[in-house]
N, C-alpha and C positions, 0 to 999 in steps of 0.2 A: 369940621370934625372928620370928614372922610380922609383928608390928607393926613391928619393925625393918626387915624386908624391904619392907613397904608404905611406910614413911617413905623408904627409899632409892629406891623406885620413883617417889615424888612429887618427888624432888629436882630433876630437870630442869624440871618444870612450875613449881615454886615459884621456881626461879632465873629462868625466863622471865618470870613474873608480876612479880617484884620489879623487874626491869630494864625490861620492855616492857609490863607490864600497865596497864590503865586503872583507877586507884584510885577513880574516880568511878562506875564502872559497877556494876551489880547484883552483889553478892558471890556469889550462887549461880551466875551466869554465869562469874565468875572461878574458882570451884571446878571447874566443868565444864571450863573451858579448861586449868586446871592439870593435870587428869587427862588430857585429850586431848593436850596437848603432851608430857607424860611418856611416854605411849604412843608418840607419833610419834618422839620422840628415840631411844628404845630400838630401835624398829623400823628407823629409818634408820641408826643407828650399826651395827646388826647387818649391814646391807647393805654399808656402807662398809668395815668390817673384813674381810668376806668377800672383796671384790674387791681389797683391799689385801694379801691373803694373810696376814692376821694371825689372832689368836684372843684370846678373853677369858680370860686366866689369872686365878687368884684375886688376884694382886698387881695385875694390870691393872684389874680391877674396883674394887679398893680405891683405886687412884690416880684412876680416873675419877670415882668417887663423891666422893673428896676434893677433886677439882677443882670439881665442882658445888657442894659444900658451901662451899668457900672463896669462890667467886664469889657464892654466895647471901649469905654473911655480910657480904662486902664491900658488896654491894648494900643490905643492910639498914642497915649503918652509914651509907652514903652517902645513901640515899633514904628510910630509915625504913620501918616496917612498919605504920603507922597506917591503920586503916580508919575512914572517916567515921562519926561517932556515929550518924547517922540510918540508916546502912546496916547497923549491927551486928545489929539484930533480924532482918533478912532473912537474914544469914549463919547465925545460930543456928537459924532456922526451916529453912533449907536443910540444915544439918548433921543436925538431928533427923529430918527426913523421909527424907534419904538413909540415915541409920542404920537407921531403921525398914524402909526398902526392902531394905537389905542383910540385915537379920535375917529378913525375910519370904522373901527368895530362898533363904537358907541353910536356913530351915525347910522350904521346898519340896523341898530336896535331902536331907532328913534320913535317908531310908531307903536311899540308894544307897551301896553299899560300893565300887563302881568306877563311873566315869562311864557313862552309858547308851548303848545302841544301837551302831551299827556304826562311825560316824565316829570315836567316841572312841578306838577301838583304834589307828588310825593317828595321831591327834593325840598320844596317849601315846608312841607309838614315835618320832615326830619329835622330841618334847621330850627323850626319852631319848638319842637320837643327838646332839642339840644339846649336851646336857650333857657327853657323852663327847668331842665334838669341840671343846668350849669356843667354840662359835659356830655359824654356819650351816654345815652339812656339804655337801660336794660330792655325796656319795652316801649311801644308807642302809645301806651295808655296815657290819658283817658280817651284818645281819639280812635285808636285801633288796638284790639287785644292781640297784638302781634309782637313776638320777640324781635329785638333789633339786631340784625347781623349783616347789614348791607355794607358795601364799600363806601366809606364815609369821608374820604379826604376832602372833597369839595365842600361838603356840609360843615366840617369842623372849621375850615378856614373862613367860610362865609359867616358862620355863627360868630367867630372871633371878630370879623370886620363889622358885623351888625352890632355886636355888644359895645364895641369901642366907638363907632361912628354915630350910633343912634338912628341910623337909617331904618326904614321899613325893610322887612325881609325881602320882599319882591324887588325893591330898589337895589339892595346889596347883591342879590342874585344876578340881576342884569349887569350891574356895573362890574362886579368881580368876575363874572363869567366872561365878559368881553375883554377885560384886562388880561385875563389868563389866555384867552383866545389869541390876543395880540402877542403874548409872551411866547407862544409856540414858535413864532418867527425867531426869537432870540435862541431858543433851544435848537432849532434847525440850523441856525448859523453855527452854533457851537459844535454840533455833530459834523457839519460840512467842513469846518476848519480842521477838525480832528482827522477826518477821513482823507481830505485832499491836501492838507498841509499848506493851504493858501487861502487868504481871506476873500479872494475874488469869487470863486465858485460858491463859497459859503454865503457871501453877501447876496449873490444872485438867487440862491435857494431861499434865503430868508425873505427877500423882497417878493419872490413868486408866491410863497405861502401866505404872505401878509396881504398882498394886493391883487393877485391874479386867480388863484385856484378857488373853485366853489367850496371845496372842503379845506380847512375846517370852518370857514365862515358860515356854511349852511347848518352847522351844529346848533346855531342860535335858534333856527326855526323848529328844531326838534327838542330843544332844551337838554342837549347832551352835555351838561356841565361836568359830570363826573369823568367822561371820556376826555373832554378838553383838559382837565387838570392832569389826567394821566398822561396826555400827550405833551404837556409841558415837562414832566419828569422823565418820560421815556428816553428822548434823545440825549438828555444829560447823563442818564445812567449808561446808555450805550457808549457815549463819549468817554466816560470814566473807565469803562472796561477796556476800550481800545488803548487809552493812555497807559493802563497797567500792563497790557501786553507789549507795549513799546518800551517798558521798563522805567516809566516815569513815576516819581513820587509814590513809592510802594505803600508806605504806611498811610500817608494822607489820602492817596488815591483809593486804597482799600476801605478806609473809613467813609469817604465820600460815596463810594459805590454801595456800601452797606446802608447808609442813610437813604440814598435814592431808591435802592431796591426795596427796602422795607416800606417806604412810602408809596411806591408804585403798587405794591401788593395790596395795600390798604385803600388805594384810591380808585383803581379800576381793574377788574379781573381780566378783561380782554387785553389791556395794556400790559398787564403782568405776563400774559401768555406770549405777547409779542417780544417782550424782553427775554423771557426764557428761551424762546426759539433763537433769538439773536445770540445769546450767550453760548448756547450749545453749538451753533453753526460756526461762530468765529473761533471757538476753542478747537473744534475739529480741524478747520482750515489752517489755523495757526500751527497746530502740531504737525500736520502733514507738510506744510511749507518749510518748517524748521526741523525736519526729521534728522538732518545731519548734525544738528546741535540739540539733540532731543532732551538732554538733561536740563539745559537752561530753559527750553521751551516748556517743559513740564513744570518747572519751578514758577515761571511767570503765569502759566495757566492755573496753578494752585493758588497763587495770590488772587487772581480774578475769582476763582471758585470760593476762596475764603471770604472775600468781600461780599459776594452774592449770597453765600450761605449764612453769613452773619445777618444780612438784611432779612433773609427768610426766617431766621431764628427770632429776630426782633418782632416780626409781624406774626409769628406763629400762634401766640395766644388768641388773637382775633380770628385767624384763619381756622383754628380748631373750633371756635364758636360757630363760624360759618358752616363748617362741615357738619357740626352737630345739628343745626337747624335746617340746612338747605335740603331741598328735594330735587334739585336739578340733576338731570341725567347727563353724564359725560361719556365720551367714547370717540373712537376713530372709525371712520367708514370711507369707502370709496364709492362715489356716485358717478355713474357713467350713463349716457343716453343709450337708448336701445339701438339707435342707428342715426346716421347723419340726416336721413329724411325726417326723423323725429324732431331734430333741432330746427330744421328748415320749416317744418309745418307748424311748430309752436315755439317761436323765438322769444316768447314773453319774458322769460327769466334773463336772457341775454340783453334784451332791450331795457329791462329794469336796471341791470348793472351798468349798462352804457349810459343811461340817464343819470345815475349817481356819479359817474365819472365825467359828465359833461359840465357845462355846455361846450360849444365848438372850441372856444379858447382853451379850455382844459383838455379836450380831446387831442388837439394838436400838441399841447404841452406833454401829454402822455406819450405821444409819438416821439417827441424830442427826448423825453426821459428814457424811452426804450433805446434810442440811438446812443444816448450817453452811457447806458448800461452795457450795450454791446462794445462800445469803445473802451469802457473800463475793463471788461473781460479780456479784450485784446491786449490791453496794456498790463493786465494782471494786477490791477489795483482799484480799490481795495476788495480782495476776493471774498472775504467773509461777508461783507455788506452786500456784495453782488449776489451771493447765494441767498441771503435773507430776502433781498428784493425780489428775486425770482420766485421764492416760496410764497411771498405775499401775493404776487401776481397770479400764481397758480391757484391759490386758495380763494381768490376773488371770483374764479370761474364757477358757474353753477354746477358743472360736471367735473369734479376733481376730488381730491382728498378732502374730507370734512372733519373738523375737530369740534364735535358737539360739546356744549350747546351753541357754539358760534357758527353763524351762517355765512355764506359767501359775501353777502352785502356788508357784513361787519368788516371783512377784510377790504372790500372795495372802498369803503369810506375812509380808510386810513392809508390807501395806496398813494395819496398825495405826498406822504413823507419820503419814500424813496424816489418818487417821480420828480419832485422839485430839486432834490439833491443831484440826481443824474442829469436833469435838464440844465441846472447851473453848471455842472461839470462840462457838458457838451458845449454850452455857449462860451465858456472860458477857453476850452480847447480850440474852438472855431477861430479865435484870433491869434492862436499860437504861431501859425505859419506867417501871418501878416507881420507879426512882431519881428521875426527873423528876416523877412523879405525887406522890410523898410528900415531895419535896425532901430526901431523906436518901440520901447517897452510899453508906452502908454496906449498904443493902438489896441492891444488885447483888452485892456480895461475899458476903453471907450466903446469898443464893439459890444462888450458884455452889457454896459450901461444902456446903450441904444436899444439892444434887443429887449431888455427887461422893461424899459420905458415904453417901447412900442406895444409889447404884450399887455402891459398894465392899462394902456389907453384902450386897447381892444376889449379888455375884460371889464373896464369900469362901468359901462352902462348895464352890463349883465350882473354886476355885483352890488350895485347901489340899492336895489330892492331885493335883497337876498331872502327876506322872510316870505314863505309860502302862505298865502292867504288862508288856505285850507287848515293850517295848523294854528291859526289865531283864534282861540276859543273865547277870549274875553275882550269885549268892546268897552268903550266908555260907559255905555248904559249898564253893562254887566257889573262893572266896577262900582258904579253908584248903587246898584241894587245890593251887591255884596256888602258894601259899607253900611247900608241901611239895615240889612239882616244882622250884621255883627252888633249893631247898637240896639236894635229893637226886638228881634225875635226872641221868644222865651227859650230858656236853656234846653227844654225837652223837644224843641222843634225838630221834626224829621221830614225831609223833603222828597217828594217825587220830582225827578228830573228826566228830561229826554235823554235817551242813550242810543248808542250805535255800537256795532261790533268793532272790536279793535284787533286782537290776535289771540291765538291759543285759547279760544272759547271765552275770552274775557271781553266785557263790555265797558264802555267809557262814557262819560258825559260829553255832550256835543256843544255845550256853551258854558257860560259862567257857572252853571249848576255843578259842573265837575270840580269847581274850586270851593264848594261850600264847606266841606270838612276841613281842608287845610287852612283856608283863609278866615272862616268865621267860627270854626269849631262845631258846626251843626252837621248832623248826620244826613246823608243823601242815600238814595236807593242803591247807587254805586259809589261807595266812599273812596274814590280814587282807585286806580288799578292795583295799588300796592297791597290790598287786602289779601291777595294770593300768597303773600309771604308768610301768612299764618300757617302753623302746622295743623290747624283745625280744618281738616279736609271737608267735613260735613258742612261747616259754616261757610267755607269758600264756595262750595257748590250751591248753597242756598242763595248767596249774593249773586252768583253767576246767573242763576235762574231768574232772580228778580230783575237783573239787568236785561236779560233776554226778553222777559215779559214787557218791561217798560218800553223797549224799542219798538214794539208792535202796537202800542196803545195810541188811539187817535181821538177817542171820546170817553165820556164817563160811563163806559160800558160795564157789564158784570165783571169782565176781566180786570178793569181798572179798580173796581171796588174790592175785588179779591186780592189784588196786589196791595192796596191801601191797608187792608186788614192783616194780611200776612206779614208785611214789613212794618206795620204799626206807623204808617205815615200820617201826618197831620197838616202838611203844607205842600204847596206846589210852586215850582220855579220853572218858568218857560220863557224862551225868547222868540218873538214873532219871526217866522220864516226859517227857523232851525228846528229840526226834530219832527217826530210824527204827531205829537200832541200840540195843538195850537189853540189860541184863545177862542176861535170859532167853535172848536170841538167841545168847549166847556160851557157854551151858552145854554141856559135853561137847566143846567145841572143842579139838582137839589143838594143840600148839605155842603155847598161851596160858598165861600164868602170872598169876593174880590177885595184884596187888601191894599195893594200897592202897585203902582206902575211908574217906571222911569224909562222914557223912550220906548224901546221895543221889548223891554223886560216886564213880565207880569208875575205878580206874587198873589197866590190865593191861600186862604186858610180852609182846611177841611173841618167842618163842624160835625163832630161825632155825637 
């Protein structure tokens, strides 16, 4: 059923390609665009149905898929489905590499029984509520009394896959998340081919991002599925904008840019910021470079602006909802150290950024990317992308311009995007002289392949165990206990769980207890970190205080009973060896009933 769900997912993109696709272009780019358009259509349809007051019933989904299938078949009959003979080898190469990348990403997730870290919990909850609401929900009731206004692209697509395939939500999250992570390589290839007008540096960049760099593979350990989805769409939107400036396919290109821009805006707000910065920078550079033919340059710039503005208009109903409910503070500031001695004395922030950009194989690749960027600036191509790359590098530094609420580490973890493209460009250019010296055009390609193969071999042992053990909150024991609770705990069960400080005065669960609300539907003293999205500030502060109190409790002390009374708790979930409260601390406690144990997980009932 998974393959049927994936085929259904690709229907919108295939339909678009049959009617509007460029049959003469690189088939790997076509593959990336099919995937990107499918994402965009599902995301934008979810928004349209929400504001029209409808829902996706099973019959509605069948009718919708039937419509796309009928239009696709009619398009195949009318236009044919032939791929030029000379392009077919590239298609097979692209499919094989993408298949290997998917297999590699799934291998990296092999030990996870539930998606990792803290964000995965509310991603799971959102998908669960979407499935129950048959579309985008207005609130997260009955689980959290919180209006829903989050960027939802990944959740909508994964809910679609879950509904069609019959997979469990956690399985769909891991599988779809890793497929999309692998698809970033296709998008990077598309952008590289558009920038450098040659498949070789583009292929090098795609292979580097798929098999060498820590990011975005490491997103798995954080559960950053929304950013993964945004980074599939972002390079495709950037590529569409560059094509429009080059004067290619104005109507089709503007429509494609509109769809991709709208879906980026609804998928991840940081990816949307990166796209906005890119569009502004390339337009400014393009107008300056073409000042002698200013009228034509303005016309092309207006086409790009119209495509992006249309995407903004399409996404605006949801963005207005976000502005209505969001309490995030935005702004621009300049952060500078007091002195150089301050940086030397306390290099912690730089070390943190350096760790994100590592390990050694990625550090050296960053150096290669920097050399490629310098070479690109010398050759004056492509200047707009060069400026954008420099901006990302600068914003990754702890002491530079800051764009609140985004931190330097947010920029650091996406720096792989320009890094692999410029490194691929450098490796390609490295063989250019050898080609001319020996009069053999294959030498340049061979050198590129050898460099990428060597770097991949270097990175392989560092990438095979990409998941950080600290971020694995759920073990097999936890999963068994959660399944037991889902089946046996009464509906009014409210759990004490061990907690720890996370960030911004918010506390998180330290083990499977953090998954109680999303996975079983039962309340926990910290009901995922997503409770902070509620506009009820007093309630948020109360949960925050409960989380802080729970983090300090080690016995059934008066503080414990005060928390039980205040939060109306009647059950306890703890895992041996994790958190401040352990089974030994509950020995001899009155009004507690040991109820269930599976491995290291203990469940108690509080008898009031």
